[in-house]
DRENVO-441691 format. One record per residue (C-alpha): x, y, z; chain. Coordinates in steps of 0.1 Angstrom, whole numbers, plus 5000, padded with zeros to 4 digits. Example, Ala and Ser with C-alpha at 12.3 -4.5 7.8 and 13.67 -1.06 7.14 Angstrom:
<recs>
{c1 = 5123&c2 = 4955&c3 = 5078&chaine = A}
{c1 = 5137&c2 = 4989&c3 = 5071&chaine = A}
</recs>
This chain:
<recs>
{c1 = 4662&c2 = 9583&c3 = 5116&chaine = A}
{c1 = 4673&c2 = 9580&c3 = 5157&chaine = A}
{c1 = 4634&c2 = 9568&c3 = 5160&chaine = A}
{c1 = 4642&c2 = 9540&c3 = 5138&chaine = A}
{c1 = 4674&c2 = 9532&c3 = 5150&chaine = A}
{c1 = 4665&c2 = 9529&c3 = 5185&chaine = A}
{c1 = 4630&c2 = 9505&c3 = 5175&chaine = A}
{c1 = 4654&c2 = 9484&c3 = 5151&chaine = A}
{c1 = 4675&c2 = 9481&c3 = 5182&chaine = A}
{c1 = 4647&c2 = 9470&c3 = 5206&chaine = A}
{c1 = 4639&c2 = 9443&c3 = 5180&chaine = A}
{c1 = 4648&c2 = 9406&c3 = 5193&chaine = A}
{c1 = 4670&c2 = 9384&c3 = 5176&chaine = A}
{c1 = 4641&c2 = 9359&c3 = 5172&chaine = A}
{c1 = 4618&c2 = 9383&c3 = 5159&chaine = A}
{c1 = 4647&c2 = 9394&c3 = 5137&chaine = A}
{c1 = 4653&c2 = 9354&c3 = 5128&chaine = A}
{c1 = 4616&c2 = 9347&c3 = 5118&chaine = A}
{c1 = 4609&c2 = 9381&c3 = 5100&chaine = A}
{c1 = 4641&c2 = 9369&c3 = 5079&chaine = A}
{c1 = 4623&c2 = 9330&c3 = 5078&chaine = A}
{c1 = 4590&c2 = 9345&c3 = 5065&chaine = A}
{c1 = 4607&c2 = 9373&c3 = 5039&chaine = A}
{c1 = 4624&c2 = 9343&c3 = 5023&chaine = A}
{c1 = 4591&c2 = 9319&c3 = 5018&chaine = A}
{c1 = 4570&c2 = 9348&c3 = 5003&chaine = A}
{c1 = 4603&c2 = 9352&c3 = 4980&chaine = A}
{c1 = 4601&c2 = 9313&c3 = 4975&chaine = A}
{c1 = 4561&c2 = 9320&c3 = 4962&chaine = A}
{c1 = 4568&c2 = 9346&c3 = 4946&chaine = A}
{c1 = 4592&c2 = 9329&c3 = 4923&chaine = A}
{c1 = 4566&c2 = 9295&c3 = 4923&chaine = A}
{c1 = 4536&c2 = 9320&c3 = 4911&chaine = A}
{c1 = 4557&c2 = 9332&c3 = 4886&chaine = A}
{c1 = 4568&c2 = 9297&c3 = 4869&chaine = A}
{c1 = 4533&c2 = 9293&c3 = 4871&chaine = A}
{c1 = 4524&c2 = 9317&c3 = 4849&chaine = A}
</recs>
């Protein structure tokens, strides 16, 4: 538990934002694929 907290706290804000953007983009792509099928 403590190791995870240290890793997450060491991540920069820009990396967190970038990761969120990537996750949102992946969700949109998956939704588009599911709509086509």
